C-alpha positions as CSV (number, residue, x, y, z in Angstrom):
1,M,19.3,-0.7,1.3
2,A,18.6,-3.3,4.0
3,T,15.6,-2.8,6.3
4,N,14.7,-4.3,9.7
5,N,11.0,-4.0,9.0
6,P,9.5,-7.5,8.9
7,F,6.4,-6.2,7.1
8,N,8.1,-4.6,4.1
9,N,8.2,-7.6,1.8
10,A,5.9,-9.1,-0.8
11,A,5.3,-12.4,1.1
12,Y,3.8,-10.4,4.0
13,L,1.6,-8.4,1.7
14,L,0.4,-11.4,-0.3
15,K,-1.1,-13.0,2.8
16,F,-3.9,-10.5,2.6
17,V,-4.7,-10.8,-1.1
18,K,-8.1,-12.3,-1.9
19,N,-9.4,-12.5,-5.5
20,N,-6.4,-10.4,-6.6
21,T,-7.4,-7.5,-4.4
22,F,-6.5,-6.2,-0.9
23,N,-7.4,-3.3,1.3
24,V,-4.8,-0.6,2.1
25,L,-4.9,2.1,4.8
26,V,-2.6,4.8,3.6
27,K,-0.8,7.4,5.8
28,P,0.6,10.1,3.5
29,N,3.3,12.7,4.4
30,S,5.4,10.0,6.2
31,S,9.2,9.9,6.4
32,K,9.5,6.9,4.0
33,N,7.5,4.5,2.0
34,E,6.9,1.3,4.0
35,I,4.4,-1.3,5.1
36,V,3.9,-0.9,8.9
37,G,1.5,-3.6,9.7
38,Y,-2.1,-4.7,9.4
39,D,-5.3,-3.1,10.8
40,E,-7.6,-5.9,12.0
41,S,-10.6,-3.7,12.4
42,R,-10.5,-2.4,8.8
43,C,-9.0,-5.6,7.3
44,A,-6.3,-3.4,5.7
45,V,-2.6,-3.4,5.2
46,K,-1.2,-0.2,6.8
47,I,1.3,1.6,4.4
48,N,3.1,4.9,5.0
49,I,3.8,7.0,1.9
50,K,6.2,9.9,1.6
51,A,4.1,11.9,-0.9
52,E,1.5,14.4,0.1
53,P,-2.2,13.7,-0.5
54,E,-2.6,16.4,-3.1
55,K,-3.5,16.0,-6.8
56,G,-3.1,12.2,-6.6
57,K,0.5,12.3,-5.6
58,A,0.1,9.9,-2.7
59,N,-1.9,7.5,-4.9
60,L,0.8,7.5,-7.6
61,E,3.5,7.0,-5.0
62,L,1.5,4.1,-3.5
63,V,1.1,2.4,-6.9
64,K,4.9,2.8,-7.7
65,F,5.8,1.4,-4.2
66,L,3.5,-1.6,-4.6
67,R,4.7,-2.3,-8.2
68,K,8.3,-2.3,-7.1
69,L,7.6,-4.5,-4.1
70,L,5.3,-7.0,-5.9
71,K,7.0,-6.9,-9.3
72,K,3.5,-6.9,-10.8
73,E,1.0,-4.3,-12.2
74,V,-1.3,-2.8,-9.6
75,R,-4.1,-0.3,-9.7
76,I,-6.3,1.4,-7.1
77,V,-9.8,0.4,-7.9
78,S,-11.6,2.2,-5.0
79,G,-10.8,4.9,-2.5
80,L,-8.9,7.4,-4.7
81,T,-9.9,10.3,-2.4
82,G,-9.7,8.6,1.0
83,H,-7.2,6.8,3.3
84,L,-8.8,3.4,2.8
85,K,-8.2,2.0,-0.7
86,V,-8.8,-1.2,-2.6
87,V,-5.9,-2.3,-4.7
88,R,-6.0,-4.9,-7.5
89,I,-3.0,-6.9,-8.7
90,F,-2.9,-7.7,-12.4
């Protein structure tokens, strides 16, 4: 499925990785999983996630989305209960 979203690619995301980590600002309950930009004030990549923020569903969906996009193992290392998260690439 082709997309016109210039942010939805690994090269865009990797620009913000420092020491194998990056900040993510998650918006759950969205219409689709996608990177929508970068929040300068929070130094975080903005990502919309389809899953609801209950029982870790949005976190799991975020990890699956990032794994598929980056083709690498990723884990949320901070922010499991909030919108702002720190993600590590392994």
